[in-house]
Each structure stands twice: as structure tokens, then as C-alpha cells.
C-alpha positions as a Markdown table, in Angstrom:
| # | Residue | x | y | z |
|---|---|---|---|---|
| 1 | Met | 160.6 | 108.6 | 149.5 |
| 2 | Asp | 159.7 | 109.9 | 153.1 |
| 3 | Ile | 162.8 | 111.9 | 152.8 |
| 4 | Tyr | 161.6 | 113.6 | 149.6 |
| 5 | Glu | 158.2 | 114.1 | 151.1 |
| 6 | His | 159.5 | 116.1 | 154.0 |
| 7 | Asp | 162.6 | 117.9 | 152.8 |
| 8 | Ala | 162.2 | 120.5 | 149.9 |
| 9 | Glu | 165.7 | 120.4 | 148.9 |
| 10 | Lys | 165.6 | 116.6 | 148.6 |
| 11 | Leu | 162.4 | 117.0 | 146.6 |
| 12 | Asn | 164.1 | 119.1 | 144.1 |
| 13 | Glu | 166.8 | 116.6 | 143.9 |
| 14 | Phe | 164.2 | 113.8 | 143.1 |
| 15 | Glu | 162.9 | 116.1 | 140.4 |
| 16 | Asp | 166.2 | 116.5 | 138.8 |
| 17 | Leu | 166.6 | 112.7 | 138.8 |
| 18 | Tyr | 163.2 | 112.1 | 137.4 |
| 19 | Phe | 163.7 | 114.8 | 134.8 |
| 20 | Gly | 167.1 | 113.2 | 133.9 |
| 21 | Val | 165.7 | 109.8 | 133.3 |
| 22 | Ile | 163.1 | 111.3 | 131.0 |
| 23 | Glu | 165.7 | 113.4 | 129.2 |
| 24 | Arg | 167.8 | 110.3 | 128.6 |
| 25 | Leu | 164.7 | 108.5 | 127.1 |
| 26 | His | 164.2 | 111.4 | 124.8 |
| 27 | Gln | 167.8 | 111.4 | 123.7 |
| 28 | Leu | 167.7 | 107.7 | 122.5 |
| 29 | Pro | 167.6 | 107.4 | 118.8 |
| 30 | Glu | 164.3 | 106.1 | 117.1 |
| 31 | Ala | 166.2 | 103.0 | 115.8 |
| 32 | Val | 166.7 | 102.0 | 119.6 |
| 33 | Leu | 163.4 | 103.0 | 121.1 |
| 34 | Ser | 160.4 | 104.3 | 119.2 |
| 35 | Leu | 158.5 | 107.4 | 120.2 |
| 36 | Arg | 155.6 | 105.3 | 121.1 |
| 37 | Thr | 157.6 | 103.1 | 123.4 |
| 38 | Lys | 159.1 | 106.1 | 125.0 |
| 39 | Gly | 155.6 | 107.3 | 125.8 |
| 40 | Val | 154.6 | 104.1 | 127.3 |
| 41 | Ile | 157.7 | 104.0 | 129.6 |
| 42 | Ile | 157.1 | 107.6 | 130.6 |
| 43 | Lys | 153.5 | 106.9 | 131.5 |
| 44 | Glu | 154.3 | 103.5 | 133.4 |
| 45 | Met | 157.0 | 105.5 | 135.2 |
| 46 | Glu | 154.3 | 107.9 | 136.5 |
| 47 | Lys | 151.9 | 105.2 | 137.4 |
| 48 | Val | 154.5 | 103.2 | 139.4 |
| 49 | Thr | 155.7 | 106.5 | 141.1 |
| 50 | Arg | 152.2 | 107.5 | 142.1 |
| 51 | Arg | 151.2 | 104.2 | 143.4 |
| 52 | Leu | 154.3 | 104.1 | 145.6 |
| 53 | Asn | 153.6 | 107.5 | 146.9 |
| 54 | Glu | 149.7 | 107.7 | 147.2 |
| 55 | Lys | 150.1 | 109.0 | 150.8 |
| 56 | Arg | 152.9 | 111.3 | 150.0 |
| 57 | Glu | 151.3 | 114.5 | 148.8 |
| 58 | Asn | 154.3 | 116.5 | 147.9 |
| 59 | Val | 156.0 | 113.7 | 146.0 |
| 60 | Ser | 152.8 | 113.1 | 144.2 |
| 61 | Arg | 152.3 | 116.7 | 143.3 |
| 62 | Lys | 155.8 | 116.9 | 142.0 |
| 63 | Val | 155.5 | 113.8 | 140.0 |
| 64 | Gly | 152.2 | 115.1 | 138.4 |
| 65 | Asp | 153.9 | 118.4 | 137.5 |
| 66 | Ile | 157.1 | 116.7 | 136.1 |
| 67 | Met | 154.7 | 114.2 | 134.0 |
| 68 | Arg | 152.4 | 116.7 | 132.7 |
| 69 | Asp | 155.5 | 118.7 | 131.2 |
| 70 | Ser | 157.1 | 115.4 | 130.1 |
| 71 | Thr | 153.8 | 114.1 | 128.4 |
| 72 | Leu | 153.2 | 117.3 | 126.6 |
| 73 | Glu | 156.8 | 117.3 | 125.1 |
| 74 | Trp | 156.5 | 113.7 | 124.2 |
| 75 | Leu | 153.1 | 114.3 | 122.5 |
| 76 | Arg | 154.4 | 117.2 | 120.6 |
| 77 | Glu | 157.4 | 115.2 | 119.4 |
| 78 | Tyr | 155.1 | 112.2 | 118.6 |
| 79 | Asp | 152.5 | 114.3 | 116.8 |
| 80 | Ala | 155.4 | 115.9 | 114.8 |
| 81 | Ala | 156.8 | 112.5 | 113.7 |
| 82 | Val | 153.2 | 111.2 | 112.9 |
| 83 | Ala | 152.5 | 114.3 | 110.8 |
| 84 | Asp | 156.1 | 113.9 | 109.0 |
| 85 | Ala | 155.2 | 110.3 | 108.1 |
| 86 | Lys | 151.8 | 111.1 | 106.8 |
| 87 | Ala | 153.2 | 113.7 | 104.7 |
| 88 | Lys | 155.9 | 111.6 | 103.3 |
| 89 | Ile | 153.3 | 108.9 | 102.5 |
| 90 | Lys | 151.2 | 111.3 | 100.8 |
| 91 | Asp | 154.2 | 112.6 | 98.8 |
| 92 | Glu | 155.2 | 109.2 | 97.8 |
| 93 | Gly | 151.6 | 108.5 | 96.7 |
| 94 | Lys | 151.5 | 111.5 | 94.4 |
| 95 | Glu | 154.9 | 110.7 | 92.9 |
| 96 | Glu | 153.7 | 107.1 | 92.2 |
| 97 | Gln | 150.6 | 108.4 | 90.5 |
| 98 | Leu | 152.6 | 110.9 | 88.4 |
| 99 | Ile | 155.0 | 108.0 | 87.4 |
| 100 | Ser | 152.1 | 105.8 | 86.5 |
| 101 | Met | 150.6 | 108.4 | 84.4 |
| 102 | Ile | 154.0 | 109.1 | 82.6 |
| 103 | Cys | 154.2 | 105.2 | 81.8 |
| 104 | Arg | 150.8 | 105.1 | 80.3 |
| 105 | Lys | 151.7 | 108.1 | 78.0 |
| 106 | Leu | 155.0 | 106.7 | 77.0 |
| 107 | Arg | 153.1 | 103.4 | 76.0 |
| 108 | Lys | 151.2 | 105.6 | 73.7 |
| 109 | Gly | 154.3 | 106.9 | 72.2 |
| 110 | Lys | 154.1 | 110.5 | 73.6 |
| 111 | Ser | 157.2 | 112.7 | 73.8 |
| 112 | Val | 158.5 | 114.2 | 77.0 |
| 113 | Ile | 157.2 | 117.8 | 75.8 |
| 114 | Gln | 153.7 | 116.4 | 75.2 |
| 115 | Ile | 153.7 | 114.5 | 78.5 |
| 116 | Ala | 154.9 | 117.5 | 80.4 |
| 117 | Asp | 152.4 | 119.8 | 78.7 |
| 118 | Glu | 149.5 | 117.2 | 79.3 |
| 119 | Leu | 150.3 | 116.7 | 82.9 |
| 120 | Glu | 151.2 | 120.4 | 83.5 |
| 121 | Glu | 154.5 | 119.1 | 85.0 |
| 122 | Asp | 158.1 | 120.5 | 84.8 |
| 123 | Glu | 159.7 | 119.2 | 81.6 |
| 124 | Ile | 162.9 | 118.5 | 83.5 |
| 125 | Arg | 161.1 | 116.3 | 86.0 |
| 126 | Val | 159.3 | 114.4 | 83.3 |
| 127 | Gln | 162.5 | 113.8 | 81.5 |
| 128 | Ser | 164.2 | 112.6 | 84.5 |
| 129 | Ile | 161.3 | 110.0 | 85.0 |
| 130 | Cys | 161.2 | 109.1 | 81.3 |
| 131 | Asp | 165.0 | 108.4 | 81.3 |
| 132 | Thr | 164.6 | 105.9 | 84.1 |
| 133 | Ala | 161.5 | 104.5 | 82.5 |
| 134 | Ala | 163.4 | 103.8 | 79.2 |
| 135 | Glu | 165.1 | 100.9 | 80.7 |
| 136 | Phe | 161.6 | 99.2 | 80.8 |
| 137 | Ala | 160.5 | 100.1 | 77.3 |
| 138 | Pro | 158.3 | 99.2 | 75.4 |
| 139 | Asp | 156.1 | 97.9 | 78.2 |
| 140 | Tyr | 157.0 | 100.6 | 80.9 |
| 141 | Asp | 156.1 | 98.3 | 83.8 |
| 142 | Glu | 154.8 | 100.8 | 86.2 |
| 143 | Glu | 155.7 | 99.0 | 89.3 |
| 144 | Lys | 159.2 | 98.6 | 88.0 |
| 145 | Val | 159.5 | 102.1 | 87.0 |
| 146 | Ile | 158.2 | 103.3 | 90.3 |
| 147 | Lys | 160.6 | 101.3 | 92.2 |
| 148 | Ala | 163.5 | 102.4 | 89.9 |
| 149 | Val | 162.5 | 106.1 | 90.1 |
| 150 | Leu | 161.8 | 106.1 | 93.9 |
| 151 | Asn | 164.7 | 103.7 | 95.0 |
| 152 | Pro | 167.5 | 104.5 | 92.5 |
| 153 | Val | 170.5 | 102.0 | 92.8 |
| 154 | Glu | 173.8 | 103.9 | 93.3 |
| 155 | Asp | 176.6 | 102.4 | 91.1 |
């Protein structure tokens, strides 16, 4: 580290090495390493490097610059993933609610056209749900219909 501290060219090599490690972390698929775990690793790398180089001003400054950029990139990636997950959960909740309402109307003997009109939904969408729900007639068990609609089994 003393070499990096006193040699600008070597310090740039250190920066490239450090960025390379962080880039490889970012490239790992979510199935291997979650975004949260990647963030923890990046933060711990910074802590260790800073502690080892407390008296080395140039190295500490370089690590700070690298980590600021890397942390911001990671945070943007993490925030986008969280927003996508929340949107997906919200969409699934709305879909489940629609399926439940359709099941209740089917139990009352209403037609696809009536249901679509009352719920102000597209008739084709309602028909598709009703086709799946027909397997569970006459009770139209909402949980089973929701599972069947949201997780169709391929033949």
C-alpha cells in the first residue's frame, strides 16, 4: 500500500483493480448473490481498505472516491429492484382482487358480459378468467381460481 501511496501510476492501477472487483460483483446474477449482499460486500471492502490505510492519505482519498461512485451505482440498482418488486406485488394484488370479484359474480350466475360491464373491465380479459374459473364451478373457490389464473400449468 505504501507503493500506491507514493506512486500516482501505481495508485491508478490500484483504482483499476478495485473497480474490477466491484464490477465483477455487479455482474454476478441475483441467483448467486443478492443486491443486498453485494452492497454489504462493497461497504465492508471500503471499511477494511480504509482501516488498513488510515495514514495513507492518497489511498484513502482514492478509496473514498471509488466507493462513493460504486455505492451510488449499487443504490440506484437496488432501488430499481425494490421498486420493480413493489410494483409486481401491487399488480398481483390488483389481479387477485379482480379474480375474487369475478368469482363472486360467477357464483351469482352472472354472464361474462354482465361481469365485464359491472367491473368496467375488458370483456376478453374477463372471459379468460371465467374460462379458467369454470374448472372450479359451481363453488368458484377464489384461492384455487387465483392460483390457476396466476400460475397456469403448461401441458
